Every structure is written in structure tokens, then in C-alpha cells.
SERO-4910 file (N, C-alpha, C, O; in steps of 0.05 Angstrom, whole numbers):
BEGIN
 pado doro    nc1    nc2    nc3   cac1   cac2   cac3    cc1    cc2    cc3    oc1    oc2    oc3
  Met    A    472   -274   -384    446   -286   -377    425   -264   -375    429   -244   -361
  Asn    A    403   -267   -390    382   -247   -388    363   -253   -365    366   -274   -352
  Leu    A    343   -236   -361    325   -239   -338    310   -266   -339    307   -280   -319
  Gln    A    299   -273   -363    283   -297   -365    300   -322   -360    291   -341   -347
  Glu    A    325   -322   -370    343   -344   -364    349   -346   -334    351   -368   -323
  Phe    A    353   -323   -322    358   -323   -293    334   -334   -278    338   -350   -259
  Ile    A    310   -327   -285    286   -337   -272    284   -367   -274    278   -380   -254
  Glu    A    289   -378   -297    287   -407   -301    308   -421   -284    302   -442   -272
  Leu    A    332   -411   -283    353   -423   -267    346   -421   -237    351   -439   -222
  Leu    A    336   -398   -229    328   -394   -201    306   -413   -193    306   -424   -171
  Lys    A    287   -418   -211    266   -437   -205    277   -465   -200    269   -479   -181
  Glu    A    296   -473   -216    309   -499   -212    323   -501   -186    321   -521   -172
  Lys    A    338   -480   -178    353   -480   -153    334   -481   -129    339   -495   -110
  Val    A    312   -465   -130    293   -465   -108    279   -492   -106    275   -501    -84
  Ser    A    273   -504   -128    260   -530   -128    279   -551   -116    270   -569   -102
  Asp    A    305   -549   -122    324   -568   -110    325   -566    -80    328   -586    -66
  Ile    A    322   -541    -70    323   -537    -41    298   -547    -27    299   -560     -7
  Leu    A    274   -541    -39    249   -547    -26    240   -576    -31    226   -588    -14
  Gly    A    247   -587    -53    238   -615    -59    214   -616    -78    202   -596    -83
  Pro    A    208   -640    -88    188   -644   -108    159   -638    -99    141   -635   -116
  Glu    A    154   -638    -72    127   -633    -63    119   -603    -66     95   -597    -62
  Tyr    A    137   -586    -73    131   -558    -77    130   -552   -107    146   -563   -123
  Glu    A    112   -535   -114    110   -526   -142    121   -498   -145    112   -480   -130
  Ile    A    140   -494   -163    152   -468   -167    144   -458   -194    148   -471   -214
  Asp    A    132   -435   -194    123   -423   -220    133   -394   -221    140   -382   -201
  Ser    A    134   -383   -245    141   -355   -249    118   -341   -261    103   -352   -277
  Arg    A    115   -316   -254     93   -300   -264    100   -270   -263    119   -262   -250
  Arg    A     86   -255   -278     89   -226   -277     63   -215   -265     41   -220   -275
  Ile    A     66   -199   -244     42   -189   -230     42   -158   -232     63   -145   -234
  Glu    A     18   -148   -233     14   -119   -235      8   -108   -207    -10   -117   -193
  Lys    A     24    -88   -199     21    -75   -173      9    -48   -177     -1    -41   -199
  Asn    A     10    -31   -156     -1     -5   -158     10     12   -181     34     10   -187
  Asn    A     -7     28   -193      0     45   -215      9     30   -240     25     40   -256
  Ser    A     -1      5   -243      5    -12   -266     34    -19   -269     43    -26   -291
  Ile    A     49    -18   -247     77    -26   -247     78    -56   -246     66    -68   -229
  Glu    A     93    -68   -264     94    -97   -266    121   -108   -254    142    -96   -258
  Tyr    A    119   -130   -240    142   -143   -228    143   -173   -235    122   -185   -237
  Asp    A    166   -183   -240    169   -212   -243    173   -225   -216    186   -214   -199
  Cys    A    162   -248   -212    164   -261   -186    162   -291   -189    154   -302   -209
  Leu    A    171   -305   -168    167   -333   -165    143   -338   -147    140   -324   -127
  Ser    A    127   -357   -153    104   -365   -137    110   -394   -127    113   -412   -143
  Ile    A    111   -397   -101    117   -423    -89     92   -433    -75     80   -420    -58
  Ser    A     84   -458    -82     59   -469    -70     64   -497    -61     82   -511    -70
  His    A     46   -506    -43     47   -533    -31     18   -543    -28      1   -527    -22
  Asp    A     14   -568    -31    -13   -579    -30    -26   -574     -2    -50   -572     -1
  Asn    A    -10   -572     19    -21   -569     46    -25   -539     53    -32   -533     76
  Cys    A    -20   -522     34    -23   -493     40    -34   -479     15    -22   -481     -6
  Asn    A    -57   -465     18    -69   -452     -5    -58   -424    -10    -68   -410    -27
  Ile    A    -38   -416      6    -26   -390      3      0   -393    -12     17   -409     -4
  Ser    A      3   -378    -34     27   -380    -50     41   -352    -51     35   -336    -68
  Pro    A     59   -347    -33     73   -321    -32     88   -316    -58     99   -334    -70
  Asn    A     88   -290    -66    103   -282    -89    130   -271    -80    132   -253    -63
  Ile    A    151   -282    -91    179   -274    -85    189   -258   -109    193   -269   -131
  Tyr    A    193   -232   -105    201   -215   -128    230   -220   -136    248   -223   -119
  Val    A    234   -222   -162    260   -231   -172    276   -208   -186    300   -212   -191
  Asn    A    264   -186   -192    278   -165   -207    303   -155   -192    324   -151   -203
  Ser    A    299   -150   -165    321   -141   -149    342   -163   -146    366   -157   -145
  Met    A    334   -188   -146    353   -210   -144    370   -213   -169    393   -220   -168
  Phe    A    357   -207   -192    372   -207   -217    394   -186   -217    416   -191   -227
  Leu    A    388   -163   -205    408   -142   -203    431   -151   -184    454   -146   -189
  Glu    A    423   -165   -163    444   -175   -144    461   -196   -158    486   -197   -154
  Tyr    A    449   -212   -175    464   -232   -191    484   -218   -209    507   -227   -212
  Lys    A    475   -197   -223    493   -183   -241    515   -169   -226    536   -163   -238
  Asn    A    510   -164   -200    531   -150   -184    550   -170   -170    567   -163   -154
  Gly    A    546   -196   -176    565   -216   -167    555   -236   -147    570   -254   -140
  His    A    530   -234   -137    520   -254   -119    514   -280   -134    505   -280   -157
  Ser    A    519   -303   -120    516   -328   -134    486   -336   -135    470   -327   -118
  Ile    A    479   -351   -155    452   -360   -159    443   -378   -136    420   -378   -128
  Asp    A    462   -394   -125    455   -411   -102    448   -395    -77    429   -402    -63
  Ala    A    463   -374    -72    457   -357    -49    431   -343    -52    416   -340    -33
  Leu    A    424   -334    -77    399   -321    -82    376   -340    -79    354   -332    -70
  Ala    A    379   -365    -87    358   -385    -84    353   -390    -54    330   -392    -46
  Gln    A    374   -392    -38    371   -395    -10    356   -372      2    339   -375     20
  Trp    A    362   -348     -7    348   -324      3    319   -324     -4    302   -317     12
  Ala    A    312   -333    -29    284   -335    -38    269   -355    -20    246   -349    -13
  Val    A    281   -377    -14    268   -397      4    264   -385     31    243   -390     44
  Lys    A    283   -370     41    280   -358     67    257   -338     68    242   -338     87
  Gln    A    255   -322     46    232   -303     44    206   -317     44    186   -308     56
  Tyr    A    204   -340     30    180   -355     28    172   -365     56    149   -363     64
  Arg    A    191   -376     71    185   -387     97    177   -366    117    160   -370    134
  Glu    A    191   -343    115    184   -321    133    156   -310    127    142   -301    145
  Cys    A    149   -310    102    122   -301     94    101   -319    106     81   -309    117
  Leu    A    105   -345    105     85   -363    117     84   -360    147     62   -363    158
  Lys    A    106   -355    160    106   -351    189     90   -327    197     79   -326    219
  Ser    A     88   -307    179     74   -282    186     44   -286    185     29   -268    193
  Ile    A     35   -309    174      6   -314    171     -2   -335    191     13   -355    195
  Asp    A    -25   -332    203    -35   -352    222    -34   -380    210    -40   -384    187
  Asp    A    -26   -400    226    -25   -428    217    -52   -437    205    -52   -452    186
  Thr    A    -74   -428    217   -100   -437    207   -105   -427    179   -119   -440    163
  Asn    A    -94   -403    173    -98   -392    147    -81   -406    126    -86   -402    102
  Cys    A    -62   -422    134    -45   -436    115    -59   -460    104    -53   -469     81
  Met    A    -77   -472    118    -93   -494    108   -116   -485     91   -123   -497     71
  Phe    A   -129   -464    100   -151   -453     85   -155   -424     93   -146   -416    115
  Leu    A   -166   -408     76   -170   -380     82   -193   -377    102   -216   -384     96
  Asn    A   -187   -367    125   -206   -365    147   -225   -341    141   -217   -318    143
  Thr    A   -250   -348    133   -269   -327    126   -288   -320    149   -306   -304    146
  Glu    A   -282   -331    173   -299   -325    196   -296   -295    203   -273   -285    204
  Asn    A   -318   -282    207   -317   -253    213   -302   -237    192   -287   -219    198
  Ala    A   -306   -245    167   -291   -233    145   -296   -203    143   -277   -188    136
  Glu    A   -319   -194    150   -325   -165    148   -307   -148    167   -303   -125    162
  Glu    A   -297   -161    188   -279   -147    206   -251   -145    196   -234   -131    208
  Lys    A   -245   -158    174   -217   -159    164   -214   -144    138   -193   -145    125
  Val    A   -235   -129    130   -234   -114    105   -225    -85    111   -235    -72    129
  Ile    A   -205    -76     95   -195    -49     98   -195    -35     71   -200    -48     50
  Leu    A   -190     -9     71   -189      5     46   -162     19     41   -147     23     60
  Arg    A   -157     25     16   -133     40      9   -141     60    -13   -160     57    -27
  Leu    A   -124     81    -16   -128    101    -37   -106     98    -57    -82     95    -51
  Val    A   -114     97    -83    -95     96   -105   -103    115   -126   -125    127   -126
  Asn    A    -85    119   -146    -91    137   -168   -111    122   -187   -107     99   -194
  Tyr    A   -131    136   -196   -152    123   -212   -141    118   -241   -143     95   -250
  Ala    A   -130    138   -254   -122    135   -282   -100    115   -285    -99    100   -305
  Lys    A    -82    113   -266    -59     95   -268    -66     66   -262    -49     48   -266
  Asn    A    -90     61   -253    -98     34   -244   -123     24   -258   -136      6   -247
  Lys    A   -130     35   -281   -155     28   -293   -158     -2   -299   -179    -14   -296
  Lys    A   -136    -14   -308   -137    -43   -315   -143    -59   -290   -159    -77   -291
  Met    A   -129    -53   -268   -134    -67   -243   -162    -62   -232   -175    -80   -222
  Leu    A   -171    -37   -234   -196    -29   -222   -220    -43   -236   -241    -47   -224
  Ala    A   -216    -50   -262   -237    -64   -276   -243    -91   -265   -264   -103   -270
  Lys    A   -225   -102   -249   -227   -129   -238   -237   -130   -209   -240   -151   -198
  Cys    A   -240   -106   -197   -246   -107   -168   -265    -85   -160   -267    -64   -173
  Pro    A   -280    -89   -138   -297    -68   -128   -281    -43   -120   -259    -46   -109
  His    A   -291    -20   -127   -276      5   -121   -296     28   -122   -318     26   -132
  Asp    A   -287     51   -112   -302     75   -113   -284     98   -123   -262    101   -112
  Lys    A   -293    113   -143   -278    135   -153   -283    160   -137   -306    167   -131
  Val    A   -262    173   -128   -263    198   -113   -245    218   -126   -221    218   -122
  Arg    A   -257    236   -142   -242    255   -158   -222    239   -175   -230    222   -191
  Asp    A   -196    245   -173   -177    230   -189   -165    206   -175   -145    194   -183
  Leu    A   -178    198   -152   -169    176   -136   -189    153   -137   -212    156   -146
  Ala    A   -181    130   -128   -199    107   -126   -195     93    -99   -172     91    -89
  Val    A   -217     85    -87   -216     70    -62   -217     41    -69   -235     32    -83
  Thr    A   -197     25    -61   -197     -4    -65   -199    -17    -38   -194     -5    -17
  Tyr    A   -207    -43    -38   -213    -57    -14   -195    -82    -12   -190    -95    -32
  His    A   -186    -88     13   -166   -108     17   -174   -125     41   -187   -116     60
  Phe    A   -165   -150     41   -170   -169     63   -144   -173     79   -123   -179     67
  Val    A   -145   -169    105   -122   -171    122   -117   -200    130   -134   -212    144
  Leu    A    -95   -212    122    -87   -238    131    -72   -237    158    -76   -254    175
  Ser    A    -55   -217    160    -39   -215    184    -33   -185    189    -27   -170    170
  Asn    A    -34   -177    214    -27   -150    222    -13   -151    249    -25   -149    270
  Asp    A     13   -155    247     29   -160    271     53   -141    271     67   -138    250
  Ser    A     59   -128    293     81   -109    295    108   -122    290    126   -109    280
  Glu    A    110   -148    296    136   -162    292    136   -177    265    156   -176    251
  Lys    A    114   -191    258    114   -207    234    107   -191    209    113   -199    187
  Gly    A     95   -167    213     89   -151    190     60   -152    182     43   -166    194
  Ile    A     53   -138    161     26   -136    150     24   -152    125     40   -149    107
  Ser    A      3   -169    123     -1   -185     99    -30   -182     91    -49   -187    107
  Thr    A    -35   -173     66    -62   -169     56    -64   -178     27    -43   -183     14
  Phe    A    -88   -181     17    -92   -183    -12   -116   -167    -20   -135   -162     -5
  Arg    A   -114   -158    -45   -136   -141    -56   -161   -157    -61   -159   -180    -72
  Ile    A   -184   -147    -54   -209   -161    -59   -218   -155    -88   -223   -132    -95
  Asp    A   -220   -176   -104   -230   -173   -131   -257   -186   -133   -267   -197   -113
  Tyr    A   -270   -185   -156   -297   -196   -159   -297   -227   -154   -318   -238   -145
  Glu    A   -275   -240   -160   -274   -269   -157   -273   -277   -128   -289   -293   -118
  Asn    A   -253   -265   -113   -251   -274    -85   -271   -261    -67   -275   -269    -44
  Leu    A   -285   -240    -77   -307   -228    -62   -328   -250    -56   -339   -251    -34
  Lys    A   -334   -266    -76   -354   -288    -72   -344   -309    -53   -359   -318    -36
  Tyr    A   -318   -316    -55   -307   -336    -38   -307   -327     -8   -311   -343     10
  Leu    A   -304   -301     -4   -304   -290     23   -332   -287     34   -336   -279     57
  Asn    A   -352   -292     18   -380   -289     25   -386   -260     33   -401   -254     52
  Leu    A   -374   -242     18   -378   -213     23   -393   -201     -1   -395   -213    -22
  Thr    A   -404   -178      3   -417   -163    -19   -403   -136    -21   -389   -127     -3
  Glu    A   -407   -123    -44   -396    -96    -47   -406    -77    -26   -392    -60    -16
  Glu    A   -432    -80    -20   -444    -62      1   -431    -66     28   -426    -47     42
  Ser    A   -426    -92     35   -415    -98     62   -386    -88     64   -379    -78     86
  Ile    A   -370    -90     43   -343    -82     46   -341    -51     47   -324    -40     61
  Arg    A   -359    -37     33   -359     -8     35   -367      1     63   -356     20     73
  Glu    A   -386    -13     74   -396     -5    100   -375    -10    122   -374      6    141
  Cys    A   -360    -31    120   -342    -39    141   -313    -29    138   -299    -25    158
  Ala    A   -305    -24    114   -276    -19    109   -265      6    123   -243      5    134
  Cys    A   -281     27    123   -270     52    135   -266     49    165   -244     56    175
  Lys    A   -285     39    180   -282     36    209   -261     15    215   -247     18    235
  Asn    A   -259     -7    199   -239    -27    204   -211    -15    201   -193    -20    217
  Thr    A   -207      1    179   -181     12    174   -172     30    196   -149     29    204
  Glu    A   -190     47    206   -183     65    228   -177     49    253   -159     57    268
  Arg    A   -191     28    258   -186     11    282   -159     -4    280   -144     -5    299
  Leu    A   -154    -15    257   -130    -31    254   -105    -15    248    -83    -23    256
  Phe    A   -109      8    235    -86     25    227    -92     54    235    -98     70    218
  Pro    A    -89     60    261    -96     86    271    -78    108    258    -55    103    250
  Ala    A    -90    131    256    -77    154    242    -58    168    261    -62    169    285
  Ile    A    -37    180    249    -19    198    263    -20    225    248    -17    225    224
  Phe    A    -25    246    263    -25    273    251     -7    291    267    -12    296    291
  Glu    A     14    301    254     34    316    269     50    334    250     49    330    226
  Arg    A     63    354    262     81    371    246    102    353    232    112    335    243
  Val    A    107    360    207    125    343    190    152    340    204    163    318    206
  Glu    A    164    363    213    191    361    224    192    342    248    211    326    250
  Tyr    A    172    344    265    172    327    289    168    298    283    182    281    293
  Leu    A    149    293    265    142    265    259    164    250    245    170    227    250
  Val    A    176    264    226    198    251    211    222    245    230    234    224    229
  Lys    A    228    264    246    251    260    265    245    237    284    262    220    287
  Ser    A    222    237    296    215    216    315    212    189    302    219    168    313
  Gly    A    201    189    277    198    165    262    224    152    255    227    127    256
  Ile    A    244    168    247    270    157    240    284    146    265    296    125    265
  Glu    A    281    161    287    293    152    312    282    126    322    296    109    333
  Ser    A    256    122    318    243     97    327    245     74    307    238     51    313
  Gly    A    253     81    283    255     60    262    230     56    245    230     40    227
  Leu    A    208     71    252    184     69    236    187     81    208    174     71    189
  Ile    A    204    101    206    209    113    180    238    108    172    256    114    188
  Pro    A    243     98    148    271     91    141    288    116    141    279    138    134
  Ser    A    313    112    149    332    134    149    336    145    120    339    129    102
  Gly    A    335    171    117    337    182     91    311    186     77    311    196     54
  His    A    289    178     90    262    182     78    257    211     72    261    228     90
  Lys    A    249    218     49    245    246     41    216    254     40    200    242     25
  Ile    A    209    274     55    183    286     54    186    316     50    199    329     66
  Pro    A    174    327     28    180    355     21    165    374     40    142    371     46
  Phe    A    180    394     48    167    416     63    186    440     62    210    437     57
  Phe    A    175    464     66    191    488     65    199    495     93    183    494    112
  Asp    A    224    503     97    234    511    124    218    535    133    213    554    118
  Gly    A    209    534    158    195    556    170    165    558    163    151    575    174
  Ile    A    155    540    146    127    540    139    114    516    152    123    494    148
  Pro    A     92    520    167     80    498    181     67    478    161     50    485    146
  Met    A     77    453    162     65    432    147     61    408    165     77    403    183
  Tyr    A     40    394    160     32    371    177     31    346    160     25    346    136
  Leu    A     37    324    173     37    298    160     14    281    171     11    278    195
  Leu    A     -1    269    153    -22    250    160    -15    223    149    -11    220    125
  Thr    A    -12    203    167     -5    176    158    -15    156    179    -28    164    198
  Thr    A     -8    131    175    -15    111    195      8    107    214     31    117    209
  Ala    A      3     93    236     25     88    255     48     73    243     71     76    251
  Ser    A     41     56    223     62     40    210     76     55    188     97     47    178
  Gly    A     65     78    179     76     93    157     69     82    130     80     92    110
  Leu    A     52     62    129     44     49    103     15     55     96     -2     55    114
  Asn    A     10     61     71    -17     66     61    -32     87     77    -56     84     82
  Gly    A    -17    107     85    -28    128    102    -48    147     88    -62    161    102
  Ala    A    -48    147     62    -67    165     48    -96    158     54   -113    175     54
  Gly    A   -101    133     60   -128    124     67   -139    137     92   -163    137     97
  Cys    A   -121    149    109   -131    163    133   -150    185    126   -166    193    143
  Leu    A   -148    197    102   -166    218     95   -195    209     95   -214    225     98
  Leu    A   -200    183     93   -227    172     92   -238    165    120   -261    158    123
  Tyr    A   -221    168    140   -231    162    167   -254    181    175   -253    204    167
  Asp    A   -273    171    190   -297    186    196   -290    213    209   -278    214    231
  Gly    A   -298    234    196   -294    261    207   -265    271    206   -260    292    218
  Met    A   -247    257    193   -219    264    194   -214    292    183   -199    308    194
  Leu    A   -226    299    160   -221    325    148   -228    348    166   -214    367    168
  Glu    A   -251    345    179   -260    367    197   -243    367    223   -238    388    234
  Arg    A   -235    343    232   -218    342    255   -191    356    251   -181    370    268
  Ile    A   -181    354    226   -156    367    220   -160    397    220   -143    412    230
  Arg    A   -182    407    209   -187    436    208   -189    447    236   -178    469    242
  Lys    A   -202    433    254   -204    442    282   -177    442    296   -171    459    312
  Ser    A   -161    422    289   -135    419    302   -116    442    295   -102    452    312
  Ile    A   -115    449    269    -96    470    261   -109    498    260    -95    518    257
  Gly    A   -136    499    264   -149    525    266   -150    540    240   -150    565    240
  Ser    A   -151    526    218   -151    539    192   -161    520    170   -160    496    173
  Asp    A   -172    532    148   -176    516    124   -148    507    114   -128    518    123
  Tyr    A   -148    488     96   -121    478     89   -121    465     61   -142    458     50
  Tyr    A    -97    461     52    -92    447     27    -85    418     33    -70    412     53
  Ile    A    -95    400     17    -88    372     19    -69    365     -4    -75    367    -27
  Ile    A    -44    357      4    -24    350    -16    -21    319    -15     -9    308      3
  Pro    A    -31    305    -36    -29    276    -37     -1    267    -45      5    261    -68
  Ser    A     17    268    -25     46    265    -31     54    236    -39     73    232    -53
  Ser    A     38    216    -30     43    188    -38     20    171    -27      3    181    -12
  Ile    A     20    146    -35      0    128    -23      4    124      7    -14    115     21
  Asn    A     28    131     17     34    126     45     30    150     63     29    146     87
  Glu    A     26    173     52     24    197     69     11    220     55     12    222     30
  Ile    A     -1    238     70    -13    262     60      0    286     75      4    284     99
  Ile    A      5    307     61     15    331     73     -7    352     74    -21    356     55
  Ile    A    -10    365     97    -30    385    101    -16    412    105      2    415    121
  Val    A    -25    432     89    -14    459     91    -36    479     97    -55    481     82
  Pro    A    -34    494    119    -54    514    126    -58    533    103    -38    542     91
  Ala    A    -83    540     97    -88    558     75    -82    587     81    -79    603     63
  Asp    A    -79    594    107    -75    622    114    -45    630    114    -39    652    124
  Ile    A    -27    613    104      1    621    104      9    635     79     32    644     76
  Gly    A    -10    637     60     -4    652     36      7    637     12     14    650     -8
  Met    A     10    611     14     20    596     -8     -3    589    -27    -23    578    -18
  Gly    A      0    596    -53    -21    591    -72    -23    562    -80     -4    547    -78
  Glu    A    -46    554    -91    -50    527   -100    -32    520   -123    -23    497   -125
  Asp    A    -27    539   -140     -9    534   -163     19    527   -154     32    509   -165
  Val    A     29    541   -134     56    535   -123     57    507   -112     76    492   -116
  Leu    A     36    500    -97     35    473    -84     33    451   -105     45    430   -103
  Asn    A     17    456   -126     15    437   -148     41    432   -162     49    410   -167
  Asp    A     56    454   -167     82    452   -179    101    436   -161    117    419   -171
  Met    A    100    441   -135    117    426   -116    110    396   -117    128    379   -118
  Leu    A     84    390   -116     76    362   -116     85    347   -141     96    325   -139
  Arg    A     81    360   -164     89    346   -189    119    343   -192    128    323   -203
  Ser    A    133    363   -181    162    361   -182    172    338   -164    190    323   -172
  Val    A    161    336   -140    169    315   -122    161    288   -133    176    268   -130
  Asn    A    137    286   -145    128    260   -157    149    251   -177    155    227   -179
  Ala    A    158    270   -194    177    262   -215    204    256   -205    218    239   -217
  Glu    A    213    268   -183    241    266   -175    246    248   -151    267    236   -148
  Ala    A    225    246   -133    231    233   -107    212    210   -100    220    194    -83
  Val    A    189    209   -112    170    188   -104    172    164   -123    170    168   -147
  Pro    A    176    140   -113    176    116   -131    150    115   -147    129    121   -137
  Asp    A    152    106   -172    129    105   -190    105     90   -177     82     97   -180
  Ala    A    111     68   -162     90     52   -151     77     65   -127     56     55   -117
  Glu    A     88     88   -117     76    101    -94     63    128   -100     52    141    -83
  Val    A     64    136   -126     52    162   -133     22    160   -129      9    140   -137
  Leu    A     10    180   -117    -19    180   -112    -34    199   -131    -54    190   -143
  Ser    A    -26    224   -133    -41    243   -149    -22    265   -158     -1    269   -148
  Glu    A    -31    280   -179    -17    303   -189    -31    329   -181    -24    350   -190
  Asn    A    -52    327   -164    -69    350   -158    -71    355   -128    -74    337   -112
  Val    A    -68    381   -121    -72    390    -94   -101    399    -91   -113    411   -109
  Tyr    A   -113    394    -67   -140    401    -62   -142    419    -37   -123    420    -21
  Arg    A   -164    434    -35   -168    452    -13   -193    444      3   -214    438     -9
  Tyr    A   -191    444     29   -214    437     46   -220    461     64   -202    472     77
  Pro    A   -246    469     66   -269    457     53   -280    474     30   -302    469     21
  Gln    A   -265    494     22   -276    514      3   -285    502    -24   -307    509    -33
  Asp    A   -269    486    -36   -277    476    -62   -296    452    -58   -302    445    -35
  Thr    A   -303    439    -80   -323    418    -78   -310    391    -70   -325    371    -66
  Phe    A   -284    391    -67   -271    366    -60   -277    357    -32   -274    372    -13
  Lys    A   -287    333    -30   -292    320     -4   -289    290     -7   -305    278    -22
  Ile    A   -271    278      7   -267    250      5   -288    236     22   -290    241     46
  Ser    A   -303    218     10   -322    202     26   -329    178      9   -329    179    -16
  Val    A   -334    156     22   -342    131      8   -372    130      8   -385    129     29
  His    A   -384    129    -16   -412    128    -19   -421     99    -24   -410     86    -41
  Arg    A   -441     90    -10   -452     64    -15   -468     65    -41   -482     84    -47
  Lys    A   -466     44    -57   -481     42    -81   -511     37    -75   -517     22    -56
  Gln    A   -528     51    -89   -556     48    -85   -566     21    -95   -558     12   -117
  Ser    A   -583      8    -80   -594    -18    -89   -617    -15   -108   -628    -34   -117
***
């Protein structure tokens, strides 16, 4: 059985479980860095939210011996858990009240996302792009649920490009506070607390001070660079100019410039880690920057009217 045949059979099994009032569809969606995934989309007339259930990993489970019936049950469970993570009011209609307070930003690679960026408001920052997202749910137990703001849903949300640029940075810092700490300490404590998966790999050299900048959840931490005054706060904290290593969309590594490591060495390290250890969908950049000596400075500029 090939992937498409598996998807069609999985749709039938899921439909049998949920009943005729649910519509089961399959689609291919594009995620970060133009990585495409096959998924099932489950919808109901009483709910305008249609969670995407990714099927590629389930197909691998099927090839490894798991039954199609068990996988269909798992897909339905994921669907129901996804709905539970979103406020009940949002299941009937998208709550746009105080929408400006629910807009956040993320940093992605510009070149790897050109197709996606053509469809949504964004700002180019060197080789990176700032994208804007709407928070449906942000709960420590239920998880984080968001969707990217494109030109179509921007109108539905009664937002403008100017308003999301103005609000996104302060909202993101408020909803997803930054953590800045020595790499060794943060990784150890994160694994112990369960915030960072066991075996999570973050490159650093033994004996060389390196710092990690991320969010408290460990997700989409690269956006912390955009927090108001963050770059200067880091310089005051470590007492030195520094290199910015965009190690992934989830985290940034900071290396003091006065330790004698050249930019070429750090660039080679970053590119090697990107190729060997960072999932394709999480790669952020191939370039290391220095603050504040060179011209690089991350900031979101409002478009002129």
C-alpha cells in the first residue's frame, strides 16, 4: 500500500468512527521552510475550526505493523484533543474581540519561505522574515494553538498590517517571556523539568561561555531577538559585544566576542549543525551576526503610509 492508498483508507476508517455529520478531507500543507506534509482535515458544521492531523508519521507506523484501525482511533483522539485545547467559544466562531492583543510574531528564513511569504504580511530582516500569527490558545496544560495571519484572514480579523506590526512584538514578549541563560545550565534544568526533550542537542564548546535565548516554552524562541531592547540588554548582561548564532527557529545562541572565536569558525559550526542536527523545518539561517559592530540590527519597521 502506498501513501495515497493509506490516506484514502484512513479517511474511511476515521469517517466510520465519527459518523456522517463530520467531513473528512485530505490535503497537503506547506509548513516552515517550504516543507510539505500530508494531513487529514476534520470538520463539523458546528465548528469552524478544522484541525490538521498529520499522516506521514502514521504511514510509517502502519508500515511498521500498526493496524489501520488503531491509527484511525489515534487520529480521532488527536482531533478531539485539539478541539479541547481551544476555547469553546472559538469552536463556534473565531473570537475576534480584542484581536490586536492576540497577535504575535515569529522569525523564519526568508529565502526558504518565499512562496508562503507572498501570501501573508511580513517584514524582511537581513536573511530572515518576521511573520505574524493569531493565538487561539496559550495554555500550559492544553498547549499552544495559533495560525499564521495571511492577507485573507487579516480582513476577517478586522486587523491591518500596521496594527499587527505595532502590537505583535509587545504581545509576544508578554505571552511568551524570554529566558536567557548559560547553555549548560539551561539545557540541564530544561531537561530535568521536561521543558526540553531528553536528548535535545544544542551545540557549544566545552569551557567556552555560550548563552541560550529562547522562550519559556522552548518554542519559536528566535523571535525573542525582536523584544524591545533585547539586544542591548544581552550586551549589558554579559558585559561584551557578541555574536548571534541563529541555531534554529526555537532558539538563539549568543557567544561573547571577546573570547577569540572568529566569525568564520562560528559560521562553519552553524552550517554544520544545520546540516547534521537541525530538522529541515526548524532551520533559521546560515549566517552568524555580530552585535553591535556590524550593520545588523533586528527591528520591525512600520510601513510608511
